[in-house]
C-alpha positions as CSV (number, residue, x, y, z in Angstrom):
1,E,22.3,-0.5,-53.0
2,Q,19.7,-3.2,-53.5
3,V,17.7,-2.0,-50.5
4,G,17.8,1.6,-51.9
5,A,16.7,0.3,-55.3
6,L,13.7,-1.5,-53.7
7,L,12.7,1.7,-51.8
8,G,13.0,3.7,-54.9
9,A,10.9,1.2,-56.9
10,I,8.2,1.3,-54.3
11,E,8.1,5.1,-54.4
12,E,7.8,4.9,-58.3
13,G,5.0,2.3,-58.1
14,K,7.2,-0.5,-59.5
15,G,7.8,-3.9,-57.9
16,F,10.3,-6.7,-57.4
17,V,9.8,-10.4,-56.7
18,G,12.5,-10.4,-54.0
19,I,16.1,-11.1,-53.2
20,H,17.4,-14.3,-51.7
21,G,20.5,-14.6,-49.7
22,A,22.0,-11.3,-50.6
23,T,24.0,-9.1,-48.2
24,A,24.8,-5.4,-48.1
25,T,25.9,-2.7,-45.7
26,F,23.0,-0.5,-44.5
27,W,23.2,2.0,-41.6
28,N,26.1,0.0,-40.1
29,A,23.5,-2.2,-38.4
30,P,22.1,-5.7,-39.1
31,V,18.8,-5.8,-40.9
32,Y,16.7,-8.9,-41.0
33,L,14.5,-9.4,-44.0
34,V,11.6,-11.8,-44.4
35,M,10.0,-12.2,-47.8
36,L,6.4,-13.3,-47.9
37,G,5.9,-15.3,-51.1
38,S,2.6,-16.6,-52.6
39,R,3.2,-20.3,-53.3
40,F,5.5,-21.8,-50.7
41,L,3.0,-22.4,-48.0
42,R,0.2,-23.4,-50.3
43,H,2.1,-26.5,-51.6
44,D,4.3,-27.3,-48.6
45,P,3.5,-28.4,-45.0
46,F,5.7,-25.6,-43.8
47,K,7.8,-27.8,-41.6
48,T,11.0,-25.7,-41.7
49,F,12.2,-22.3,-42.6
50,T,15.4,-20.4,-41.8
51,V,16.5,-17.1,-40.3
52,T,20.0,-15.7,-40.9
53,V,21.7,-13.8,-38.1
54,D,25.3,-12.5,-38.3
55,D,26.1,-14.8,-41.2
56,R,24.7,-17.9,-39.4
57,T,21.6,-19.6,-40.7
58,H,19.3,-21.1,-38.1
59,P,16.6,-23.6,-38.9
60,I,13.2,-23.0,-37.3
61,T,10.9,-26.0,-37.2
62,A,7.1,-25.7,-36.8
63,G,5.3,-28.8,-35.8
64,I,2.4,-30.0,-38.0
65,E,0.1,-29.9,-35.0
66,D,0.6,-26.1,-34.8
67,F,-0.4,-25.5,-38.4
68,E,-3.5,-26.2,-40.4
69,I,-3.1,-26.1,-44.2
70,G,-6.3,-25.3,-46.0
71,D,-8.7,-22.7,-47.3
72,E,-9.4,-21.3,-43.8
73,L,-5.8,-20.0,-43.7
74,Y,-6.3,-18.0,-46.9
75,E,-9.7,-16.6,-46.1
76,Q,-8.4,-14.5,-43.2
77,G,-7.1,-11.7,-45.3
78,G,-5.4,-8.9,-43.5
79,N,-3.2,-5.9,-43.7
80,V,0.3,-6.5,-45.0
81,A,1.8,-3.5,-43.3
82,E,0.1,-4.3,-40.0
83,F,1.5,-7.8,-39.9
84,A,4.9,-6.6,-41.0
85,V,4.9,-4.3,-38.0
86,L,3.7,-7.1,-35.7
87,A,6.6,-9.3,-36.8
88,A,9.1,-6.5,-36.7
89,E,8.3,-5.0,-33.3
90,L,9.4,-8.0,-31.3
91,A,12.9,-7.8,-32.8
92,K,13.1,-4.2,-31.6
93,G,11.6,-4.9,-28.1
94,R,8.5,-2.7,-28.7
95,P,4.9,-3.7,-28.0
96,S,2.8,-4.3,-31.1
97,R,-0.1,-2.3,-29.8
98,E,2.0,0.8,-30.2
99,L,3.5,0.1,-33.6
100,R,0.3,-1.2,-35.2
101,R,-1.1,2.3,-35.1
102,L,1.6,3.5,-37.5
103,G,-0.3,2.0,-40.5
104,E,0.9,1.2,-44.0
105,G,3.9,2.4,-46.0
106,P,7.2,3.7,-44.6
107,L,7.3,3.3,-40.8
108,G,10.1,5.6,-40.0
109,P,13.9,5.2,-40.4
110,D,14.0,1.8,-38.7
111,I,11.2,-0.2,-40.4
112,H,9.7,-0.2,-43.9
113,V,7.3,-2.5,-45.7
114,L,8.2,-3.3,-49.3
115,A,5.3,-4.7,-51.4
116,S,6.1,-6.0,-54.9
117,A,3.9,-5.7,-58.0
118,E,3.4,-9.5,-58.1
119,G,1.8,-9.6,-54.7
120,H,5.0,-10.7,-52.8
121,P,5.2,-8.4,-49.8
122,L,8.7,-7.9,-48.4
123,L,9.7,-6.9,-44.9
124,Y,13.1,-5.8,-43.6
125,V,13.8,-4.9,-39.9
126,K,16.6,-2.9,-38.6
127,S,18.1,-4.3,-35.4
128,F,20.6,-2.8,-33.0
129,G,24.3,-3.7,-33.0
130,K,27.1,-4.1,-35.5
131,G,26.9,-6.3,-38.6
132,R,25.5,-6.5,-42.2
133,V,22.2,-6.5,-43.8
134,H,20.8,-10.1,-44.0
135,Y,18.0,-11.3,-46.3
136,N,16.0,-14.5,-46.0
137,A,13.0,-15.7,-47.9
138,L,9.8,-17.0,-46.3
139,G,7.0,-17.9,-48.5
140,H,3.4,-17.2,-47.7
141,D,0.3,-15.9,-49.4
142,A,-0.2,-12.1,-48.7
143,R,-3.9,-12.6,-48.1
144,A,-3.2,-14.9,-45.1
145,I,-0.6,-12.8,-43.2
146,N,-3.1,-12.0,-40.4
147,H,-3.7,-15.6,-39.5
148,P,-2.7,-16.1,-35.8
149,T,-0.8,-19.3,-36.3
150,F,1.4,-17.8,-39.0
151,Q,2.0,-14.7,-36.9
152,R,3.0,-16.8,-34.0
153,L,5.5,-18.8,-36.1
154,V,7.2,-15.6,-37.4
155,L,7.4,-14.2,-33.9
156,Q,9.0,-17.4,-32.8
157,A,11.5,-17.2,-35.6
158,I,12.6,-13.6,-34.7
159,D,12.7,-14.4,-31.0
160,W,14.7,-17.6,-31.5
161,A,17.1,-15.8,-33.9
162,H,17.7,-13.1,-31.2
163,G,18.4,-15.8,-28.5
164,R,15.3,-15.0,-26.6
165,S,12.6,-17.2,-25.2
166,L,9.3,-17.4,-26.9
167,D,7.2,-14.3,-26.8
168,P,4.1,-14.1,-24.5
169,L,1.7,-14.9,-27.3
170,A,3.6,-18.1,-28.2
171,R,3.9,-19.1,-24.5
172,R,0.2,-18.7,-23.9
173,T,-0.6,-20.9,-27.0
174,A,1.9,-23.5,-25.8
175,M,-0.1,-24.1,-22.6
176,S,-2.8,-26.2,-24.3
177,G,-4.7,-23.0,-25.1
178,R,-5.2,-22.0,-21.5
179,P,-4.6,-18.3,-20.6
180,M,-2.1,-17.6,-18.0
181,N,-3.2,-16.8,-14.4
182,V,-2.1,-13.8,-12.3
183,L,-1.1,-13.9,-8.6
184,L,-0.5,-10.4,-7.2
185,V,1.2,-10.4,-3.8
186,W,1.7,-7.0,-2.2
187,T,2.6,-5.8,1.2
188,D,2.0,-2.4,3.0
189,E,4.8,0.0,3.8
190,Q,7.7,-2.4,2.8
191,R,11.0,-0.9,1.8
192,A,12.9,-2.4,-1.1
193,D,16.0,-3.0,1.1
194,S,14.0,-5.1,3.6
195,L,14.5,-8.2,1.3
196,G,17.7,-10.2,1.1
197,V,17.6,-10.2,-2.7
198,Y,17.7,-6.3,-2.7
199,G,21.1,-6.4,-0.9
200,N,20.2,-6.7,2.8
201,P,22.5,-9.5,4.1
202,R,21.1,-9.4,7.6
203,I,17.4,-10.2,6.8
204,R,16.0,-13.6,5.9
205,T,13.4,-13.7,3.2
206,P,14.1,-16.9,1.4
207,N,10.7,-17.3,-0.4
208,V,10.7,-13.9,-2.0
209,D,14.4,-14.2,-2.8
210,C,13.7,-17.5,-4.6
211,L,10.9,-15.8,-6.5
212,A,13.3,-13.1,-7.6
213,D,16.0,-15.6,-8.6
214,R,13.5,-17.1,-11.0
215,G,12.0,-13.8,-12.2
216,I,12.7,-10.2,-13.1
217,L,13.7,-7.9,-10.3
218,F,13.3,-4.1,-10.8
219,E,16.0,-2.3,-8.8
220,Q,14.4,1.1,-9.1
221,A,10.6,0.8,-8.8
222,Y,8.5,3.6,-7.5
223,C,4.9,4.1,-6.2
224,T,2.8,6.8,-7.7
225,Q,2.1,8.5,-4.3
226,P,3.6,7.4,-0.9
227,V,0.4,6.8,1.0
228,C,-2.0,3.9,1.1
229,S,-5.2,4.6,-0.9
230,P,-3.7,6.6,-3.8
231,S,-0.9,4.1,-4.4
232,R,-3.1,1.0,-4.2
233,A,-5.6,2.5,-6.6
234,S,-2.8,3.1,-9.1
235,I,-1.6,-0.5,-8.8
236,L,-5.1,-1.8,-9.5
237,T,-6.2,0.6,-12.2
238,G,-3.0,1.8,-14.1
239,L,-4.0,5.4,-13.4
240,Y,-2.2,8.2,-11.6
241,P,-3.9,9.4,-8.4
242,H,-4.9,12.8,-9.9
243,T,-6.8,10.7,-12.5
244,H,-8.4,7.9,-10.4
245,G,-9.4,10.5,-7.8
246,A,-8.4,8.7,-4.6
247,T,-5.8,11.3,-3.8
248,Q,-5.8,10.9,0.0
249,K,-6.2,7.9,2.3
250,D,-9.7,6.5,3.2
251,M,-11.1,7.7,-0.1
252,V,-13.5,5.6,-2.2
253,L,-12.4,4.4,-5.6
254,G,-15.2,5.5,-8.0
255,A,-17.5,2.8,-9.4
256,D,-16.7,4.1,-12.9
257,T,-13.0,3.5,-12.5
258,P,-12.3,-0.1,-13.6
259,T,-9.7,-2.3,-11.8
260,L,-7.6,-5.0,-13.4
261,A,-10.2,-7.5,-12.1
262,E,-13.0,-5.7,-14.0
263,L,-10.9,-5.9,-17.1
264,L,-10.2,-9.6,-16.7
265,R,-13.7,-10.8,-15.8
266,P,-15.1,-10.5,-19.3
267,A,-12.2,-12.7,-20.5
268,G,-13.4,-15.5,-18.2
269,Y,-11.1,-14.9,-15.2
270,A,-12.1,-15.8,-11.7
271,C,-11.0,-12.9,-9.5
272,G,-10.3,-12.9,-5.8
273,Y,-9.2,-10.4,-3.3
274,V,-7.7,-11.2,0.2
275,G,-6.6,-8.5,2.7
276,K,-6.6,-4.8,3.2
277,W,-8.6,-2.9,0.6
278,H,-8.6,0.7,1.9
279,L,-10.5,2.1,-1.1
280,G,-13.9,2.4,0.5
281,H,-16.5,0.0,1.9
282,E,-13.9,-2.4,3.3
283,V,-16.0,-5.5,3.9
284,R,-18.1,-5.1,0.8
285,P,-17.2,-7.2,-2.3
286,Q,-16.6,-4.8,-5.3
287,H,-14.7,-3.8,-8.4
288,G,-14.6,-7.2,-10.1
289,F,-13.7,-9.2,-7.0
290,E,-17.3,-10.1,-6.1
291,Q,-16.6,-13.8,-6.7
292,F,-14.1,-14.1,-3.8
293,W,-13.7,-11.4,-1.2
294,I,-11.8,-11.9,2.1
295,S,-11.6,-8.7,4.2
296,T,-9.2,-8.2,7.2
297,E,-9.7,-4.6,8.4
298,D,-12.4,-3.2,10.6
299,M,-10.8,0.1,11.4
300,Y,-12.0,1.8,8.2
301,T,-15.6,0.9,8.8
302,K,-17.5,3.9,10.2
303,D,-20.8,2.1,10.9
304,L,-20.4,-1.5,12.0
305,T,-24.1,-2.0,12.3
306,A,-24.7,-1.1,8.7
307,E,-21.6,-2.5,7.1
308,G,-20.8,-5.5,9.3
309,Y,-17.5,-7.0,10.3
310,S,-14.5,-8.3,8.3
311,S,-13.9,-12.0,7.4
312,Y,-10.9,-12.0,9.7
313,H,-13.1,-10.8,12.6
314,A,-15.5,-13.7,12.0
315,F,-12.5,-16.1,11.8
316,L,-11.3,-15.0,15.2
317,V,-14.7,-15.1,16.8
318,E,-15.3,-18.7,15.5
319,R,-12.1,-19.7,17.3
320,G,-13.3,-18.3,20.6
321,Y,-11.6,-14.9,20.6
322,A,-13.7,-12.0,22.0
323,P,-13.1,-8.6,20.4
324,P,-11.9,-6.2,23.1
325,D,-11.7,-2.8,21.3
326,K,-14.6,-0.4,21.1
327,W,-15.3,1.0,17.6
328,H,-18.2,2.9,16.2
329,G,-21.0,1.2,18.0
330,G,-19.3,-2.2,18.3
331,R,-16.2,-4.0,19.3
332,I,-13.4,-5.1,17.0
333,F,-9.9,-6.6,17.0
334,N,-7.9,-3.4,16.3
335,R,-4.4,-3.6,14.8
336,D,-2.5,-3.6,18.1
337,T,-4.7,-6.4,19.4
338,A,-4.4,-8.5,16.2
339,A,-0.6,-8.0,16.1
340,R,-0.3,-9.5,19.6
341,L,-2.2,-12.7,18.7
342,P,-0.3,-16.0,18.2
343,E,1.1,-16.5,14.7
344,E,-1.3,-19.3,13.8
345,V,-4.3,-17.0,14.1
346,G,-2.5,-13.8,12.9
347,K,-3.5,-12.0,9.7
348,P,-0.6,-13.4,7.5
349,A,-1.5,-17.0,8.4
350,F,-5.2,-16.4,7.9
351,Q,-4.6,-14.7,4.5
352,A,-2.3,-17.5,3.3
353,A,-4.9,-20.1,4.1
354,E,-7.6,-18.1,2.2
355,C,-5.3,-17.8,-0.8
356,I,-4.8,-21.5,-0.8
357,R,-8.5,-22.1,-0.6
358,F,-9.0,-19.8,-3.6
359,L,-6.3,-21.7,-5.6
360,E,-7.9,-25.0,-4.9
361,T,-11.3,-23.8,-5.8
362,Y,-10.5,-22.1,-9.1
363,R,-7.6,-24.2,-10.2
364,D,-9.4,-25.3,-13.4
365,Q,-10.1,-21.9,-14.8
366,P,-7.9,-18.8,-15.4
367,F,-7.7,-16.6,-12.3
368,F,-6.5,-13.4,-10.9
369,L,-5.8,-13.4,-7.2
370,S,-4.7,-10.3,-5.3
371,V,-3.5,-10.7,-1.7
372,N,-2.4,-7.6,0.3
373,F,-0.6,-8.2,3.6
374,L,-0.8,-5.3,6.1
375,E,2.7,-6.1,7.5
376,P,5.2,-4.5,7.9
377,H,2.9,-1.5,8.3
378,F,2.8,0.0,11.9
379,P,2.2,-0.8,14.8
380,Y,5.7,-2.3,14.1
381,F,5.4,-5.4,16.3
382,G,4.3,-9.0,15.9
383,P,5.0,-12.6,16.9
384,W,8.5,-12.5,15.3
385,D,9.7,-9.6,17.4
386,G,12.7,-11.4,18.8
387,V,14.0,-12.9,15.6
388,Y,16.6,-10.2,14.9
389,R,19.2,-8.9,17.3
390,T,19.2,-5.1,17.6
391,E,23.0,-5.2,17.6
392,A,22.8,-6.3,13.9
393,V,20.9,-3.2,12.9
394,R,22.7,-0.2,11.4
395,L,20.8,3.1,11.3
396,P,21.1,5.2,8.2
397,V,23.6,8.1,8.1
398,S,20.8,10.6,7.8
399,W,19.4,9.5,11.2
400,Y,22.4,11.2,12.8
401,R,22.3,14.4,10.8
402,E,20.1,17.5,10.8
403,M,18.4,18.3,7.6
404,E,19.8,21.2,5.5
405,E,18.0,24.5,5.8
406,T,17.1,24.3,2.0
407,V,14.9,21.3,2.7
408,P,11.2,22.2,3.0
409,F,10.4,23.6,6.4
410,R,7.6,21.1,7.0
411,Y,9.9,18.2,6.6
412,R,12.4,19.6,9.1
413,V,9.4,20.1,11.5
414,L,8.3,16.5,10.8
415,R,11.8,15.2,11.7
416,Q,11.8,17.3,14.9
417,M,8.5,15.9,15.8
418,F,9.9,12.3,15.8
419,V,13.0,13.6,17.6
420,E,10.8,15.0,20.4
421,D,8.2,12.1,20.7
422,N,7.9,8.9,18.6
423,P,5.1,6.6,20.0
424,W,6.6,3.6,18.1
425,V,10.1,3.9,19.6
426,Q,10.8,3.2,23.2
427,P,13.2,4.6,24.3
428,N,13.4,7.4,21.7
429,N,17.2,7.1,21.2
430,E,19.6,5.1,19.0
431,A,18.9,1.9,20.8
432,G,15.1,2.3,20.5
433,W,15.3,3.0,16.8
434,R,17.5,-0.1,16.3
435,D,14.9,-2.1,18.1
436,L,12.2,-0.7,15.8
437,T,14.1,-1.7,12.7
438,A,14.7,-5.2,14.1
439,R,10.9,-5.6,14.7
440,Y,10.2,-4.3,11.2
441,W,12.5,-7.0,9.8
442,G,10.7,-9.6,11.8
443,L,7.4,-8.6,10.2
444,C,9.0,-8.8,6.7
445,S,10.3,-12.3,7.5
446,L,6.9,-13.3,8.9
447,V,5.2,-12.3,5.7
448,D,7.8,-14.1,3.6
449,K,7.0,-17.3,5.4
450,H,3.3,-17.2,4.6
451,V,4.0,-16.0,1.0
452,G,6.0,-19.2,0.7
453,R,3.0,-21.2,1.8
454,V,1.0,-19.7,-1.1
455,L,3.8,-20.2,-3.7
456,D,4.4,-23.8,-2.5
457,R,0.7,-24.6,-3.0
458,L,0.7,-23.0,-6.4
459,E,3.5,-25.3,-7.3
460,A,1.9,-28.4,-5.8
461,L,-1.3,-27.8,-7.8
462,G,0.7,-27.7,-11.0
463,L,-0.2,-24.0,-11.6
464,A,3.2,-22.4,-11.3
465,E,4.1,-22.7,-14.9
466,D,0.8,-21.2,-15.9
467,T,0.9,-18.3,-13.5
468,I,2.4,-14.8,-13.6
469,V,3.5,-13.9,-10.0
470,V,4.1,-10.2,-9.0
471,Y,5.5,-9.2,-5.6
472,T,5.5,-5.5,-4.6
473,S,4.5,-3.1,-1.9
474,E,2.2,-0.1,-2.1
475,H,4.9,2.3,-0.8
476,G,8.0,2.2,1.4
477,D,8.8,3.4,4.9
478,M,11.4,5.9,6.0
479,L,12.5,3.6,8.9
480,G,15.0,6.0,10.4
481,E,16.1,7.9,7.3
482,H,16.2,11.6,8.3
483,R,15.0,10.2,11.7
484,M,11.5,9.7,10.2
485,I,9.2,6.7,10.0
486,M,6.2,5.8,7.8
487,K,5.7,7.6,4.5
488,C,4.2,10.9,3.0
489,V,7.5,12.4,1.9
490,P,9.3,12.4,-1.5
491,Y,12.4,10.6,-0.2
492,E,13.6,7.2,-1.5
493,G,12.7,5.3,1.6
494,A,9.1,6.2,1.2
495,V,8.6,6.2,-2.6
496,R,10.9,3.3,-3.7
497,V,9.4,-0.2,-3.5
498,P,10.3,-3.8,-4.3
499,L,9.0,-5.1,-7.6
500,I,9.5,-8.7,-8.8
501,I,7.7,-10.3,-11.8
502,R,8.0,-14.0,-12.6
503,A,6.4,-14.9,-15.9
504,P,6.6,-18.4,-17.5
505,G,9.1,-18.5,-20.3
506,L,10.9,-15.2,-19.4
507,P,14.5,-15.5,-18.2
508,A,15.5,-14.2,-14.8
509,R,17.3,-10.8,-14.8
510,R,17.7,-7.6,-12.9
511,I,16.4,-4.3,-14.4
512,A,18.1,-1.0,-13.5
513,T,15.7,1.1,-15.5
514,P,13.4,3.2,-13.1
515,V,9.8,2.2,-13.5
516,S,6.5,3.0,-11.9
517,Q,3.7,0.8,-10.4
518,V,1.3,2.6,-12.7
519,D,2.8,0.3,-15.4
520,L,1.6,-2.9,-13.7
521,V,-1.9,-3.1,-15.3
522,P,-0.8,-2.6,-18.9
523,T,2.1,-5.0,-18.3
524,L,-0.1,-7.8,-17.1
525,L,-2.6,-7.3,-19.8
526,D,0.2,-7.3,-22.4
527,L,1.6,-10.6,-21.0
528,L,-1.9,-12.1,-21.1
529,D,-2.3,-11.0,-24.7
530,L,-5.3,-8.9,-23.8
531,P,-6.0,-5.4,-25.1
532,V,-4.9,-2.4,-23.0
533,P,-7.8,0.1,-22.8
534,G,-7.0,3.6,-24.1
535,H,-7.7,5.2,-20.7
536,V,-4.8,3.4,-19.0
537,Q,-1.9,5.8,-18.3
538,G,0.8,3.3,-17.6
539,T,3.1,1.7,-20.2
540,S,3.8,-2.0,-20.6
541,L,7.1,-3.2,-19.2
542,V,7.1,-6.2,-21.5
543,P,10.0,-4.9,-23.6
544,L,12.1,-4.6,-20.4
545,L,10.9,-8.1,-19.3
546,T,12.0,-9.7,-22.6
547,D,15.1,-7.7,-23.5
548,G,16.4,-6.1,-20.3
549,D,17.8,-2.6,-19.9
550,I,18.2,-0.6,-23.1
551,A,18.7,3.0,-21.9
552,P,18.0,3.2,-18.2
553,D,19.2,6.8,-17.8
554,D,16.5,7.9,-20.4
555,A,13.6,6.5,-18.3
556,T,11.5,9.0,-16.5
557,V,9.3,8.3,-13.4
558,V,7.0,10.8,-11.7
559,V,5.7,10.6,-8.1
560,E,3.0,12.9,-7.0
561,W,1.4,14.2,-3.8
562,S,-2.0,15.8,-3.3
563,G,-3.9,16.8,-0.2
564,L,-3.2,17.8,3.3
565,E,-1.7,14.5,4.7
566,G,1.9,14.5,5.7
567,L,1.8,17.8,7.5
568,P,3.5,17.5,10.9
569,G,0.3,19.0,12.4
570,W,-1.4,15.6,12.7
571,G,-4.2,16.2,15.3
572,G,-2.7,19.5,16.2
573,Y,0.3,17.6,17.7
574,W,2.8,20.2,16.6
575,A,1.2,22.8,18.8
576,R,2.2,20.8,21.9
577,L,5.9,20.3,20.9
578,P,8.7,22.1,22.7
579,R,9.9,25.0,20.6
580,T,13.4,23.8,19.9
581,G,15.4,23.6,16.7
582,P,13.2,24.4,13.6
583,L,10.2,24.5,15.9
584,R,11.3,27.8,17.6
585,S,9.2,30.0,15.4
586,L,6.6,27.5,14.1
587,T,3.2,28.8,13.1
588,A,0.5,27.0,11.2
589,D,0.8,29.3,8.2
590,Q,4.5,28.5,7.8
591,L,3.7,24.9,7.0
592,G,2.0,26.0,3.7
593,P,0.5,23.7,1.0
594,V,2.0,20.3,0.6
595,D,1.2,19.4,-3.0
596,W,4.3,18.4,-4.9
597,R,5.6,16.5,-7.9
598,S,8.8,14.6,-8.0
599,I,10.6,13.5,-11.2
600,R,13.4,11.0,-11.5
601,R,15.5,10.7,-14.6
602,G,19.0,9.1,-14.7
603,P,20.8,9.8,-11.4
604,W,18.8,13.0,-10.8
605,K,15.6,13.6,-8.8
606,L,13.8,17.0,-8.7
607,N,11.1,17.6,-6.1
608,V,8.9,20.6,-7.0
609,H,6.9,22.0,-4.1
610,L,4.1,24.5,-4.2
611,T,5.9,26.4,-1.5
612,G,8.8,27.0,-3.8
613,E,11.2,25.0,-1.5
614,H,12.4,22.8,-4.3
615,E,15.0,20.0,-3.9
616,L,17.5,18.4,-6.3
617,Y,19.3,15.1,-5.4
618,S,22.0,13.1,-7.2
619,L,21.0,9.6,-6.3
620,R,24.2,8.2,-7.8
621,E,26.5,10.4,-5.7
622,D,24.1,11.0,-2.7
623,P,21.8,7.9,-2.4
624,G,20.9,9.0,1.2
625,E,19.6,12.4,0.0
626,L,21.8,14.2,2.5
627,H,22.5,17.3,0.3
628,N,20.0,19.4,-1.5
629,A,21.9,20.4,-4.6
630,I,19.3,22.9,-5.9
631,R,21.6,25.9,-5.3
632,D,24.8,24.3,-6.4
633,P,26.6,26.1,-9.2
634,G,26.2,24.4,-12.6
635,R,23.0,22.7,-11.8
636,E,20.6,25.2,-13.5
637,G,20.5,23.2,-16.7
638,I,19.7,20.0,-15.0
639,V,16.9,21.6,-13.0
640,R,15.4,23.2,-16.0
641,S,15.6,20.1,-18.1
642,L,13.8,18.0,-15.3
643,Y,11.3,20.8,-14.8
644,G,10.5,20.9,-18.5
645,R,10.0,17.1,-18.6
646,L,7.8,17.3,-15.6
647,R,5.6,19.9,-17.3
648,R,5.4,17.7,-20.5
649,W,4.4,14.7,-18.3
650,Q,1.6,16.9,-16.8
651,H,0.3,17.6,-20.3
652,E,0.4,14.0,-21.3
653,V,-1.5,12.7,-18.3
654,H,-3.8,15.7,-17.8
655,D,-2.4,16.7,-14.4
656,T,-3.9,20.1,-13.8
657,L,-1.8,21.1,-10.7
658,V,-0.3,24.5,-11.4
659,L,3.4,24.2,-10.5
660,P,5.3,27.3,-9.5
661,E,7.5,28.8,-12.2
662,L,11.3,28.6,-11.6
663,P,12.3,32.2,-10.7
664,G,15.4,32.5,-12.9
665,R,19.1,32.3,-11.9
666,A,18.4,33.4,-8.4
667,F,16.7,30.1,-8.0
668,I,20.1,28.4,-8.5
669,T,22.7,30.7,-7.0
């Protein structure tokens, strides 16, 4: 009744001084109220105030060193409504950059700002759960509500009352004013289940597992497009492939498309890149990483005379190795050659040493270091080939089964191609595929060892508590699912990736909500308390990092595919295959266009293909994607709901691909 009276008074232009210690029932949910008075802070050192949660009063103490009493505090001015939203949003687990735009006055059914006639603004916040309305008074001059110190203290109070750690803004301030660093560690073509912490008991990845034990692990993380260049551009820019333009491999990322490094450099960050780039001009420092650039790949360089050789090439030559492989007017160490070198001069060891050199060089300033390991990308062999016994490998169920006839024809052809001839499997039978998987695991463990070297040095330099660490991979690998390898298809083995984020002050947890790697850039900027540019298409994951899952089945993730890659006609190879199985009547025209969009929501995944050969999978009941349920009775509503959400997503992110219309009930029956 009192809350209703206050709302009515505001609408009529009247005011109230405030209510202290009252309780009432309101929407069957607890509401936390903070009253901002006009005299309390001016005449008090503000050592302690209280927050009431579920009938318990908790003291919040602010150290004098965190607060400066004086005229400067009152000269800041500010918008009462904006600060009220800033304080309220953390209790609801929503980023302030979204809520601030809502402006003054009523902010919807969950949040209102109540301003009294005597200049005593009043704030109440609805929170989730059962309980009663709780009020508590906090004095402060309305003109000073935008002061950063006061904002931080109120955020601390709400966080502490909810049993959470300090918010990112408070953590950053607590570190002697130094901004947090970012270490991005990512691999190439690594499946999520190739890590022990993702449920593989037969593989040893102790360093990444330890990182996950101290961080936040995303159980359902997806790339934006399952091939190298499009995916890595999304990770670095926060844009979908159709927006950043690198929609196929070997494409150049445009100079007008900023990376995370280019967003951090103006804030004083030293930015370094180590490893495979694959976004054009491989050996040339670019896109904000000009300060420290260590290249490892020469196979993407088309003119060695003009462009030069990679840092790794120079490293090997300095140690007496002679490049044996001819390439575009010169000689290089191609991937097969590099993979056969001793571990101490292999790419993972070289890259770890360069990362350590970067950390030691830039330890005294905020930094962003990105290191991209090629492994476990093909050629699927390396110095740890004998670590795992093939007898320990279990091939997926789909390796043994033919794909259903409702699956797109080109994928059935692709499977048959690997059945007939797979250059990475010798012999091309069950034993050979087990050996391939064992070698793949060896590469994952090899990378884990050298990731551990970097993390250990970060700790030894005293930087771990000031550094956000991200571990992920640009896409997965089918590794025997549907008897395929590599990527380029919309199935879970290719599109699902590991994602682990360890941020100082955030508790370790596992997140079941599906997320996309396009969200990494806004998430990191949010954690660093830096503005997220309006062009970024991803969404900050900080609410999930701080509060955990809220409604995982309501989350939507979209994966896209553009271009001609992925066709089983690589190099005209399909023309030489024996005409068996689905290859009996194969013609080039039957392969058709390959553009597709895949949407995941809850347990369901819908793959919409331009050929009209659509797919529907229940990942909860059918995690191996063995049965295309697109024609099952009773699924029409699910298909149309997912299709509608996909079209809305296209509108939101300006995806102009024209999807085929669903052709009515015949589509389902």
